[in-house]
C-alpha positions as CSV (number, residue, x, y, z in Angstrom):
1,X,9.7,52.7,-55.0
2,X,7.0,51.6,-52.2
3,X,4.8,54.1,-51.2
4,X,2.5,51.7,-49.5
5,X,3.9,49.2,-47.6
6,X,0.7,47.3,-47.0
7,X,-2.5,47.0,-46.4
8,X,-5.1,46.0,-43.6
9,X,-8.6,45.5,-45.7
10,X,-9.4,48.4,-47.2
11,X,-6.4,50.6,-45.1
12,X,-3.4,51.5,-46.9
13,X,-0.4,51.9,-44.2
14,X,2.0,54.5,-46.4
15,X,5.6,54.0,-45.9
16,X,5.9,58.0,-45.9
17,X,3.7,58.1,-42.5
18,X,5.4,55.0,-40.8
19,X,9.1,56.6,-41.1
20,X,8.0,59.9,-40.2
21,X,6.3,58.7,-36.8
22,X,9.1,56.1,-36.4
23,X,11.6,59.1,-36.8
24,X,9.3,61.2,-34.3
25,X,9.3,58.2,-31.3
26,X,13.0,57.5,-32.0
27,X,13.8,60.8,-31.9
28,X,12.0,61.5,-28.9
29,X,12.9,58.3,-27.3
30,X,17.1,59.2,-28.0
31,X,16.2,63.1,-26.9
32,X,15.0,61.8,-23.0
33,X,17.8,59.4,-23.0
34,X,20.0,62.4,-23.7
35,X,18.1,64.3,-21.0
36,X,18.2,62.0,-18.4
37,X,21.6,62.2,-18.8
38,X,22.4,65.4,-18.0
39,X,20.4,65.1,-14.9
40,X,17.0,66.9,-16.3
41,X,14.1,66.7,-14.9
42,X,12.6,63.4,-16.8
43,X,8.6,64.4,-16.7
44,X,9.8,68.0,-18.1
45,X,11.5,66.0,-20.9
46,X,8.5,64.4,-22.0
47,X,6.4,67.1,-21.8
48,X,8.7,68.8,-24.2
49,X,9.3,66.8,-26.5
50,X,5.5,66.5,-27.1
51,X,5.3,70.4,-27.3
52,X,8.4,70.7,-29.4
53,X,6.9,67.7,-31.8
54,X,3.4,69.2,-32.0
55,X,4.8,73.1,-33.0
56,X,7.3,71.6,-35.4
57,X,4.8,69.8,-37.1
58,X,1.9,73.0,-37.7
59,X,5.5,75.4,-38.5
60,X,6.5,72.5,-41.3
61,X,2.5,72.6,-42.5
62,X,2.4,76.3,-42.5
63,X,5.9,76.6,-44.2
64,X,5.1,74.5,-47.1
65,X,1.8,76.0,-47.5
66,X,3.4,79.6,-47.6
67,X,5.8,78.7,-50.2
68,X,3.4,76.9,-52.4
69,X,0.3,78.7,-51.8
70,X,-0.9,78.7,-55.3
71,X,-1.5,74.7,-54.9
72,X,-4.5,76.2,-52.0
73,X,-5.4,79.6,-52.8
74,X,-8.3,78.5,-55.1
75,X,-9.1,75.6,-52.4
76,X,-8.4,76.7,-48.6
77,X,-9.4,73.0,-47.3
78,X,-6.9,71.3,-48.8
79,X,-4.6,73.5,-46.3
80,X,-5.7,71.0,-43.5
81,X,-5.3,67.9,-45.7
82,X,-2.1,67.6,-44.0
83,X,-2.4,63.6,-44.5
84,X,-1.9,64.2,-48.1
85,X,1.3,65.2,-48.1
86,X,3.1,68.7,-48.0
87,X,5.8,69.8,-45.5
88,X,8.8,71.7,-44.9
89,X,11.9,70.8,-42.4
90,X,13.0,74.1,-42.1
91,X,9.5,75.5,-40.8
92,X,9.4,72.2,-38.5
93,X,12.9,73.5,-37.2
94,X,12.0,77.5,-36.8
95,X,8.7,76.8,-34.5
96,X,9.6,74.4,-32.9
97,X,12.6,76.0,-31.9
98,X,10.8,79.2,-30.8
99,X,8.1,77.0,-28.8
100,X,11.3,75.2,-27.0
101,X,12.3,79.1,-26.4
102,X,9.3,79.9,-24.6
103,X,8.2,76.9,-22.3
104,X,11.9,77.1,-21.5
105,X,12.0,80.9,-20.6
106,X,12.1,80.0,-16.6
107,X,14.7,77.8,-17.1
108,X,17.6,79.6,-18.4
109,X,20.1,77.7,-16.3
110,X,19.3,74.3,-18.0
111,X,18.8,76.1,-21.1
112,X,21.9,74.7,-23.0
113,X,21.3,70.7,-21.8
114,X,17.8,71.1,-22.9
115,X,19.3,72.0,-26.5
116,X,21.7,70.1,-25.9
117,X,19.6,66.6,-25.6
118,X,17.5,67.5,-28.1
119,X,20.2,68.0,-31.2
120,X,20.8,64.2,-30.2
121,X,16.9,63.5,-31.6
122,X,16.6,66.1,-34.3
123,X,19.6,64.5,-36.3
124,X,18.2,60.7,-36.2
125,X,14.4,61.6,-36.2
126,X,14.9,63.8,-39.2
127,X,17.2,60.8,-40.7
128,X,14.7,58.2,-40.5
129,X,12.3,60.4,-41.6
130,X,14.1,60.5,-45.1
131,X,14.0,57.4,-45.8
132,X,9.9,57.5,-45.7
133,X,10.7,60.3,-48.8
134,X,12.9,57.9,-50.5
135,X,10.6,55.1,-50.4
136,X,7.3,57.5,-51.1
137,X,9.0,58.9,-53.8
138,X,9.3,62.7,-53.1
139,X,12.1,64.8,-52.7
140,X,13.5,63.6,-55.5
141,X,17.1,64.7,-57.3
142,X,18.2,66.3,-60.8
143,X,18.6,63.9,-63.8
144,X,22.2,62.0,-63.5
145,X,24.3,59.2,-64.6
146,X,26.4,58.9,-61.4
147,X,26.7,55.0,-60.9
148,X,24.5,54.5,-57.7
149,X,21.5,56.8,-59.3
150,X,17.9,55.5,-59.1
151,X,14.4,55.6,-61.0
152,X,11.3,56.9,-59.5
153,X,8.6,55.1,-61.3
154,X,6.3,57.6,-60.0
155,X,7.7,60.4,-62.6
156,X,7.2,57.8,-65.4
157,X,10.4,59.9,-66.7
158,X,12.7,57.0,-67.0
159,X,15.5,59.1,-65.4
160,X,18.0,58.1,-63.1
161,X,18.1,60.6,-60.4
162,X,20.2,61.3,-57.5
163,X,19.0,59.9,-54.5
164,X,18.4,63.1,-52.4
165,X,16.7,61.4,-49.7
166,X,19.3,59.3,-48.8
167,X,21.8,61.8,-48.9
168,X,20.7,63.6,-46.5
169,X,19.8,60.7,-44.5
170,X,23.1,59.7,-44.8
171,X,24.2,62.8,-43.7
172,X,21.8,63.1,-40.9
173,X,22.9,59.7,-39.6
174,X,27.0,60.5,-39.8
175,X,26.8,64.0,-37.3
176,X,24.7,62.5,-35.3
177,X,26.9,59.0,-34.4
178,X,30.5,61.9,-34.5
179,X,28.4,63.6,-31.8
180,X,27.2,60.6,-29.8
181,X,31.5,59.4,-30.5
182,X,32.7,62.7,-30.2
183,X,31.0,64.7,-27.6
184,X,31.4,63.5,-24.4
185,X,35.1,64.0,-25.5
186,X,35.6,67.5,-26.2
187,X,34.9,70.3,-23.8
188,X,32.1,72.9,-24.7
189,X,29.6,75.2,-22.9
190,X,25.9,74.1,-22.4
191,X,24.1,74.7,-25.9
192,X,27.2,74.6,-28.5
193,X,26.7,71.2,-29.6
194,X,22.8,72.1,-30.7
195,X,24.2,75.2,-32.6
196,X,27.1,73.0,-34.0
197,X,24.7,70.1,-34.7
198,X,22.1,72.9,-36.4
199,X,24.9,74.1,-38.3
200,X,25.9,71.1,-40.0
201,X,22.6,70.1,-40.6
202,X,22.1,72.9,-42.3
203,X,25.4,73.0,-44.2
204,X,24.0,69.6,-45.7
205,X,20.7,70.3,-46.9
206,X,22.6,73.5,-48.8
207,X,24.9,71.4,-50.8
208,X,22.3,68.4,-51.3
209,X,19.9,70.9,-52.6
210,X,21.9,71.3,-55.7
211,X,21.3,68.1,-56.5
212,X,17.6,68.0,-55.8
213,X,14.9,68.7,-58.0
214,X,13.3,72.4,-58.0
215,X,11.3,74.1,-59.8
216,X,10.8,77.3,-57.7
217,X,14.0,79.0,-57.3
218,X,14.4,82.7,-55.6
219,X,17.3,83.2,-58.0
220,X,18.6,80.3,-60.9
221,X,21.8,81.3,-62.8
222,X,23.2,79.4,-65.7
223,X,25.5,77.2,-63.5
224,X,24.7,74.9,-61.3
225,X,26.3,76.8,-58.1
226,X,25.1,80.4,-59.1
227,X,21.2,79.0,-58.2
228,X,19.7,80.1,-55.1
229,X,16.1,77.9,-53.5
230,X,13.7,79.0,-50.7
231,X,15.5,76.2,-48.6
232,X,19.0,77.1,-49.0
233,X,18.5,80.7,-47.9
234,X,16.6,79.3,-45.1
235,X,19.5,77.3,-44.4
236,X,22.5,80.2,-45.2
237,X,20.2,82.1,-41.9
238,X,19.9,79.3,-40.0
239,X,23.9,78.7,-40.2
240,X,24.5,82.6,-39.5
241,X,22.2,82.7,-36.5
242,X,23.6,79.0,-35.2
243,X,27.3,80.3,-35.8
244,X,26.4,83.5,-34.2
245,X,25.2,82.0,-31.2
246,X,27.6,79.5,-30.8
247,X,30.1,82.6,-30.7
248,X,28.8,83.9,-28.1
249,X,28.3,81.2,-25.7
250,X,32.0,80.4,-26.2
251,X,32.5,84.0,-25.2
252,X,30.6,84.8,-21.7
253,X,31.4,83.3,-18.6
254,X,28.1,82.0,-18.0
255,X,26.3,78.8,-20.1
256,X,23.8,79.7,-22.7
257,X,21.1,82.4,-21.9
258,X,19.7,83.9,-24.6
259,X,17.3,86.9,-23.7
């Protein structure tokens, strides 16, 4: 692993933050480009991207702290030391999505178009960000003997493990590429693409979670597929919500309207 890409004097440039920031920037650019393709207001696109990133960052940190509060309750100041890591993707999605809806409450006519623009940046940005997790050595998988298994030196156990970070990165990249190639060839109502994307994204995370190392479970059965983690539960909720909304979109006369 390469947790530190390089140093400038005494300052270390960490791979985790480099790829997180890179994912945010590239994801933002892709979202902006998609918004312009849909003839949406370019100035508003920049504004929405910024507030979504900020709210997503806050939601990601808050959800991680809540799920791991035992690690913070004796020193609450640690909550604000975000540069030491500790983020949850699901929290970023939920708060980012709700914030986006709030700021678009007066632009319901274009809500579906905005969401469809956002899904491209979300998928590609998250794909890039997971590479940072891989280089940093966090979010690793369970022990295995598959040919592509790797060691994570930071763990010091010499076990070969699933590179679950790369599983996620490749999954999100694949969904992104499928959307790039087929979204213009299939007639969909505005907003449909976003909820198809969140369904596929959460389904990928749900499946990969079986190969990811976890210590906290909602339920841990004797067989691997009888376990359920907090991330899987959240993924299931997002999948159900996305499918129900997708059904609603395609069974109403107008485009997406969330009231």
